[in-house]
C-alpha positions as CSV (number, residue, x, y, z in Angstrom):
1,X,12.2,-14.9,-18.9
2,X,12.6,-18.3,-20.5
3,X,10.0,-19.8,-22.9
4,X,9.4,-22.6,-20.3
5,X,8.7,-20.0,-17.7
6,X,6.3,-18.1,-19.9
7,X,4.4,-21.3,-20.6
8,X,4.1,-22.0,-16.9
9,X,2.4,-18.6,-16.4
10,X,-0.1,-19.1,-19.2
11,X,-3.6,-20.4,-18.9
12,X,-4.4,-23.6,-20.8
13,X,-6.1,-22.9,-24.1
14,X,-9.4,-24.5,-22.9
15,X,-9.3,-22.4,-19.6
16,X,-8.5,-19.3,-21.5
17,X,-11.5,-19.7,-23.7
18,X,-13.7,-20.4,-20.8
19,X,-12.4,-17.4,-18.7
20,X,-12.8,-15.1,-21.7
21,X,-16.4,-16.2,-22.2
22,X,-17.3,-16.0,-18.5
23,X,-15.3,-12.9,-17.4
24,X,-18.2,-10.5,-18.0
25,X,-20.5,-12.6,-15.8
26,X,-18.0,-13.1,-13.1
27,X,-16.8,-9.5,-13.3
28,X,-20.4,-8.3,-13.1
29,X,-21.0,-10.3,-10.0
30,X,-17.6,-10.0,-8.4
31,X,-18.8,-7.5,-5.8
32,X,-21.5,-9.9,-4.6
33,X,-19.1,-12.8,-4.8
34,X,-16.6,-11.1,-2.5
35,X,-19.3,-10.1,-0.1
36,X,-20.4,-13.8,0.2
37,X,-16.8,-14.9,0.3
38,X,-15.8,-12.8,3.4
39,X,-19.1,-13.7,5.2
40,X,-18.3,-17.4,4.7
41,X,-14.6,-17.0,5.5
42,X,-15.2,-15.2,8.8
43,X,-18.0,-17.5,9.9
44,X,-15.6,-20.4,9.5
45,X,-12.5,-18.6,10.8
46,X,-13.5,-15.7,13.1
47,X,-9.9,-15.5,14.2
48,X,-8.9,-14.1,10.8
49,X,-11.2,-11.1,11.2
50,X,-10.2,-10.6,14.8
51,X,-6.4,-10.8,14.3
52,X,-5.5,-10.5,10.6
53,X,-8.0,-8.6,8.5
54,X,-8.6,-4.9,9.0
55,X,-12.0,-4.7,10.6
56,X,-12.4,-1.1,9.5
57,X,-11.8,-1.9,5.8
58,X,-14.3,-4.8,6.1
59,X,-16.9,-2.5,7.6
60,X,-16.4,0.2,4.9
61,X,-16.3,-2.4,2.0
62,X,-13.0,-1.2,0.7
63,X,-11.3,-4.5,1.2
64,X,-14.0,-6.3,-0.8
65,X,-13.6,-3.8,-3.7
66,X,-9.8,-4.3,-3.7
67,X,-10.1,-8.1,-3.8
68,X,-12.6,-7.9,-6.6
69,X,-10.4,-5.5,-8.5
70,X,-7.3,-7.7,-8.1
71,X,-9.0,-10.9,-9.3
72,X,-10.6,-9.2,-12.3
73,X,-7.3,-7.4,-13.2
74,X,-5.3,-10.6,-13.0
75,X,-7.7,-12.6,-15.1
76,X,-7.8,-9.8,-17.7
77,X,-4.0,-9.7,-17.8
78,X,-3.8,-13.4,-18.4
79,X,-6.1,-13.1,-21.4
80,X,-4.6,-9.9,-22.9
81,X,-0.9,-10.5,-22.1
82,X,-0.5,-14.3,-21.9
83,X,3.3,-14.2,-22.0
84,X,3.8,-12.0,-19.0
85,X,2.8,-11.6,-15.4
86,X,1.4,-8.4,-13.9
87,X,4.4,-8.2,-11.7
88,X,3.8,-4.7,-10.3
89,X,0.3,-5.7,-9.0
90,X,1.6,-9.0,-7.6
91,X,4.6,-7.3,-5.9
92,X,2.3,-4.7,-4.2
93,X,0.0,-7.4,-2.9
94,X,2.8,-9.7,-1.8
95,X,4.6,-7.0,0.2
96,X,1.3,-6.3,2.0
97,X,0.8,-10.0,2.6
98,X,4.3,-10.4,3.9
99,X,3.9,-7.5,6.3
100,X,0.8,-9.2,7.7
101,X,2.4,-12.7,8.0
102,X,0.3,-14.4,5.3
103,X,1.4,-18.0,4.9
104,X,1.0,-20.6,2.1
105,X,-1.6,-22.4,4.2
106,X,-3.9,-19.5,4.0
107,X,-4.4,-19.8,0.2
108,X,-6.4,-23.2,0.2
109,X,-8.7,-21.7,2.9
110,X,-9.3,-18.6,0.7
111,X,-9.9,-20.9,-2.4
112,X,-12.4,-23.0,-0.5
113,X,-14.6,-20.1,0.5
114,X,-14.1,-18.0,-2.6
115,X,-15.3,-20.7,-4.9
116,X,-18.2,-21.6,-2.7
117,X,-19.2,-18.0,-3.0
118,X,-18.9,-18.1,-6.8
119,X,-21.1,-21.1,-6.9
120,X,-23.7,-19.5,-4.6
121,X,-23.9,-16.3,-6.7
122,X,-23.7,-17.8,-10.2
123,X,-25.6,-21.0,-9.5
124,X,-25.9,-23.4,-12.5
125,X,-23.7,-21.2,-14.7
126,X,-20.7,-22.6,-12.7
127,X,-20.3,-25.8,-14.7
128,X,-17.3,-28.1,-14.0
129,X,-15.5,-26.5,-16.9
130,X,-16.1,-23.0,-15.5
131,X,-15.0,-24.0,-12.1
132,X,-11.8,-25.7,-13.4
133,X,-10.9,-22.6,-15.5
134,X,-11.3,-20.1,-12.6
135,X,-9.5,-22.5,-10.3
136,X,-6.6,-22.3,-12.7
137,X,-6.7,-18.5,-12.6
138,X,-6.8,-18.6,-8.8
139,X,-3.8,-20.9,-8.4
140,X,-1.7,-19.1,-11.0
141,X,-2.2,-15.9,-9.0
142,X,-1.9,-17.6,-5.6
143,X,1.3,-19.6,-6.5
144,X,2.9,-16.4,-7.9
145,X,2.1,-14.6,-4.7
146,X,3.4,-17.5,-2.6
147,X,6.7,-17.4,-4.5
148,X,7.2,-13.7,-4.1
149,X,6.2,-13.8,-0.4
150,X,8.7,-16.6,0.2
151,X,11.5,-14.5,-1.3
152,X,10.4,-11.5,0.8
153,X,10.5,-13.6,4.0
154,X,13.9,-15.0,3.1
155,X,15.2,-11.5,2.6
156,X,13.8,-10.2,5.9
157,X,15.0,-13.3,7.8
158,X,11.7,-13.8,9.6
159,X,8.0,-14.3,9.2
160,X,7.1,-13.0,12.7
161,X,6.7,-9.6,14.3
162,X,9.1,-8.4,16.9
163,X,8.5,-6.4,20.2
164,X,9.7,-2.8,20.0
165,X,9.7,-0.3,22.9
166,X,8.5,3.3,22.4
167,X,11.3,5.6,23.4
168,X,9.8,8.9,22.2
169,X,6.4,10.2,21.3
170,X,6.1,13.4,19.3
171,X,2.9,15.3,18.8
172,X,3.3,16.6,15.2
173,X,-0.2,18.1,14.8
174,X,-3.6,17.9,16.5
175,X,-4.2,14.6,14.6
176,X,-0.7,13.2,13.9
177,X,1.7,11.6,16.4
178,X,5.2,10.2,15.7
179,X,6.5,7.2,17.5
180,X,10.2,6.3,17.8
181,X,11.0,2.8,18.9
182,X,14.0,0.5,19.6
183,X,14.0,-3.3,19.8
184,X,12.8,-4.4,23.2
185,X,15.3,-7.2,23.1
186,X,18.2,-4.8,22.5
187,X,19.0,-6.5,19.2
188,X,20.1,-4.8,16.0
189,X,17.9,-2.6,13.8
190,X,17.7,-3.9,10.3
191,X,18.0,-1.3,7.6
192,X,15.1,-0.4,5.3
193,X,14.6,1.3,1.9
194,X,13.0,4.8,2.0
195,X,9.3,4.5,1.2
196,X,8.8,1.2,3.0
197,X,6.3,0.5,5.8
198,X,6.0,-1.8,8.8
199,X,2.9,-3.6,10.2
200,X,2.0,-2.7,13.8
201,X,-0.1,-5.0,15.8
202,X,-1.9,-3.9,19.0
203,X,-4.3,-5.5,21.4
204,X,-7.6,-3.6,21.5
205,X,-10.1,-3.5,24.4
206,X,-12.1,-6.4,23.1
207,X,-9.0,-8.7,22.9
208,X,-8.7,-8.4,19.1
209,X,-5.1,-8.1,17.9
210,X,-5.5,-5.8,14.9
211,X,-2.7,-4.9,12.4
212,X,-2.1,-1.8,10.5
213,X,0.7,-0.6,8.1
214,X,2.5,2.7,8.7
215,X,5.2,4.2,6.5
216,X,8.6,4.6,8.1
217,X,9.0,8.4,8.4
218,X,12.5,8.5,9.7
219,X,15.8,8.5,7.9
220,X,17.1,5.1,6.8
221,X,20.1,4.0,8.8
222,X,18.9,5.3,12.2
223,X,19.2,3.1,15.3
224,X,15.4,3.5,15.9
225,X,12.3,2.9,13.9
226,X,10.0,5.9,13.4
227,X,6.5,6.0,12.1
228,X,3.8,8.6,12.2
229,X,0.1,7.9,12.7
230,X,-2.9,10.1,11.7
231,X,-6.0,9.7,13.9
232,X,-8.9,8.5,11.7
233,X,-12.2,10.1,12.7
234,X,-15.3,8.3,11.6
235,X,-18.0,9.7,9.4
236,X,-21.0,8.5,7.4
237,X,-18.9,6.4,5.1
238,X,-15.7,5.7,7.0
239,X,-15.6,4.0,10.5
240,X,-13.4,5.4,13.2
241,X,-9.9,4.1,13.0
242,X,-9.6,1.4,15.7
243,X,-5.8,1.2,15.7
244,X,-5.0,4.8,15.0
245,X,-7.2,6.0,17.9
246,X,-5.7,3.3,20.2
247,X,-2.2,4.5,19.4
248,X,-3.1,8.1,20.0
249,X,-5.0,7.6,23.2
250,X,-3.1,4.8,24.9
251,X,0.5,4.3,23.7
252,X,3.1,6.2,25.6
253,X,6.9,6.1,26.1
254,X,7.8,2.7,27.7
255,X,5.0,0.8,26.0
256,X,5.8,-2.1,23.7
257,X,4.4,-2.7,20.2
258,X,4.8,-5.7,17.8
259,X,6.3,-4.6,14.5
260,X,7.0,-6.5,11.3
261,X,10.1,-6.1,9.3
262,X,10.0,-3.3,6.6
263,X,8.1,-4.1,3.4
264,X,6.7,-2.1,0.5
265,X,7.7,-1.6,-3.1
266,X,7.4,2.2,-3.4
267,X,11.1,2.7,-3.2
268,X,13.5,5.0,-5.1
269,X,15.3,2.2,-7.1
270,X,18.0,3.2,-9.7
271,X,17.7,7.0,-9.7
272,X,21.3,8.1,-10.4
273,X,21.1,11.2,-12.5
274,X,17.3,11.2,-12.7
275,X,15.2,14.2,-11.9
276,X,12.6,13.3,-9.3
277,X,9.2,14.6,-8.2
278,X,7.9,13.7,-4.8
279,X,4.2,14.6,-4.5
280,X,2.1,14.1,-1.3
281,X,-1.0,15.2,0.4
282,X,-2.0,14.9,4.1
283,X,-0.4,11.9,5.9
284,X,1.0,10.8,2.5
285,X,4.0,13.0,3.5
286,X,5.5,10.2,5.6
287,X,7.3,8.1,2.9
288,X,8.3,11.3,1.1
289,X,10.2,12.5,4.2
290,X,12.1,9.3,4.4
291,X,12.9,9.5,0.7
292,X,14.2,13.0,1.0
293,X,16.3,12.0,4.0
294,X,17.8,9.2,1.8
295,X,18.4,11.5,-1.1
296,X,20.1,14.1,1.1
297,X,22.3,11.4,2.7
298,X,23.2,9.9,-0.7
299,X,24.1,13.3,-2.3
300,X,21.5,13.1,-5.1
301,X,22.5,15.9,-7.4
302,X,19.8,15.9,-10.1
303,X,16.7,18.1,-9.7
304,X,14.2,17.2,-7.0
305,X,10.7,18.8,-7.1
306,X,8.8,18.5,-3.8
307,X,5.0,19.1,-3.9
308,X,2.7,18.8,-0.9
309,X,-0.9,19.7,-0.2
310,X,-2.7,19.9,3.2
311,X,-5.7,21.5,4.8
312,X,-3.5,24.1,6.5
313,X,0.1,24.7,7.7
314,X,-1.0,23.5,11.1
315,X,-2.1,20.2,9.6
316,X,1.2,19.7,7.7
317,X,2.8,16.8,9.7
318,X,6.6,16.6,9.7
319,X,6.9,19.9,7.9
320,X,10.2,20.9,9.5
321,X,11.9,17.6,8.4
322,X,10.1,17.8,5.0
323,X,11.6,21.2,4.2
324,X,14.9,20.7,6.0
325,X,15.8,17.5,4.0
326,X,14.8,19.2,0.7
327,X,17.1,22.2,1.6
328,X,20.0,19.8,1.9
329,X,19.8,18.8,-1.7
330,X,21.8,20.9,-4.2
331,X,19.0,21.3,-6.7
332,X,15.5,21.2,-5.1
333,X,12.3,23.2,-5.2
334,X,9.5,23.0,-2.7
335,X,5.8,23.8,-3.6
336,X,3.3,23.8,-0.7
337,X,-0.5,24.1,-1.1
338,X,-2.9,24.7,1.7
339,X,-6.7,24.9,1.5
340,X,-6.7,27.6,4.2
341,X,-4.3,29.9,6.1
342,X,-1.7,29.7,3.4
343,X,1.5,31.6,4.4
344,X,3.7,33.8,2.2
345,X,5.6,31.6,-0.2
346,X,2.9,28.9,-0.2
347,X,-0.2,28.6,-2.3
348,X,-3.9,28.5,-1.5
349,X,-6.0,25.6,-2.8
350,X,-5.5,22.1,-4.0
351,X,-2.2,20.9,-5.5
352,X,-1.9,22.1,-9.1
353,X,1.2,21.5,-11.2
354,X,0.4,24.3,-13.5
355,X,3.5,26.6,-13.6
356,X,5.7,24.0,-11.9
357,X,8.6,22.9,-14.1
358,X,8.9,19.2,-14.5
359,X,12.2,18.3,-16.2
360,X,12.4,15.8,-19.0
361,X,13.1,12.3,-17.7
362,X,11.4,12.9,-14.3
363,X,10.5,9.9,-12.2
364,X,7.6,10.7,-9.9
365,X,6.5,9.2,-6.6
366,X,3.0,9.9,-5.3
367,X,1.3,9.3,-1.9
368,X,-2.0,10.6,-0.6
369,X,-5.8,10.3,-1.2
370,X,-6.8,8.7,-4.5
371,X,-8.4,11.9,-6.0
372,X,-5.1,13.7,-5.4
373,X,-3.0,11.0,-7.0
374,X,-5.2,10.7,-10.0
375,X,-5.2,14.5,-10.6
376,X,-1.4,14.7,-10.2
377,X,-0.8,11.7,-12.4
378,X,-3.0,13.2,-15.2
379,X,-1.1,16.5,-15.0
380,X,2.3,14.7,-15.0
381,X,1.3,12.8,-18.2
382,X,0.2,16.0,-19.8
383,X,3.7,17.4,-19.0
384,X,5.3,14.5,-20.7
385,X,6.2,12.2,-17.9
386,X,6.0,8.5,-19.0
387,X,3.3,6.6,-17.2
388,X,5.9,3.9,-16.3
389,X,7.8,6.6,-14.4
390,X,4.9,7.4,-12.1
391,X,4.8,5.3,-8.9
392,X,2.3,5.5,-6.1
393,X,1.5,4.2,-2.6
394,X,-2.0,3.7,-1.4
395,X,-2.7,3.6,2.4
396,X,-5.2,0.8,2.8
397,X,-6.7,-1.4,0.1
398,X,-5.7,-0.4,-3.5
399,X,-8.9,1.0,-4.8
400,X,-7.0,2.6,-7.7
401,X,-6.5,-0.9,-9.1
402,X,-10.1,-1.9,-8.3
403,X,-11.5,1.1,-10.2
404,X,-9.1,0.5,-13.2
405,X,-10.3,-3.1,-13.3
406,X,-13.9,-2.0,-13.1
């Protein structure tokens, strides 16, 4: 990165000093700020809640936590590492935005309502200097995201979703169904990188056109798209999954769904000769199956350790493919953990890497609930895996980032 580029990414000295002085106050109030922000935004633009934002995440509060975490993390990075950008965080957000169709014109709208919310919550503490400094933070982040999203759209060749016809529906478990689709227009199927996801838009009974992301669970290079959906049942803290339940209850062979191009940065990358560990839990198995298919097709010869945890063997979606692709690799080991009804050759309980060999130089990919990923990451680091070699995918808002920032 050139010196000119580094200077472009830096806060001005005056703004840096102001942000440093006010970060504790803004950070301490960021939860209330984001609450007010979304209320203002959706009052002014109800179409955004109806057709763009995930209503379930809004109801549970997870989207608010993720937004708060990303703002605080970006501001902290600008202060502590002024010569660099938090590219991993920006890439993760940009891929999600691109899959949703976020456009540059959305950013001024967000800025208007976010800063009105900051002024409401902090009152007289928001002097012109404070407002100017945090505006600078916002536009550094926004313009960086706009640039990454522009590149992603150029690579995909489109910013719009495309109609796909369901050609097969497979009941994997009582709560997981796999859909296989082909382009409704008969056009070509663009390739994807194992680990990526697509956005799926459906029209619900109230007319809302809600969007959700689902990892592609088929092998790259197939002439169809395949994704697997777990039905989300509501409880005291989590609302029932609007889209997952709609897909389970209403979508059959012959129906048409609108899908985005593939996005997502949890991909294998340069792995030649590298030992790999693919660890998943529950529906987090979906990107791992695609990765294993790609590794088998590419003849990956280095060790591959496959770890998966589930409630029971009957709940293990895509198990046949999961094990079959692993068996095609010349040097693989599979370790399955079930909380109940464990079969011979599998283990009872939660995933535990104790006793599982992790070769030196391993690169790890994790997908599943946050407690699972935190526990596995801790064990991997204790086994000598470099933190930079541990990659993860979060289904939904990235609360890992939010809690790190907190």
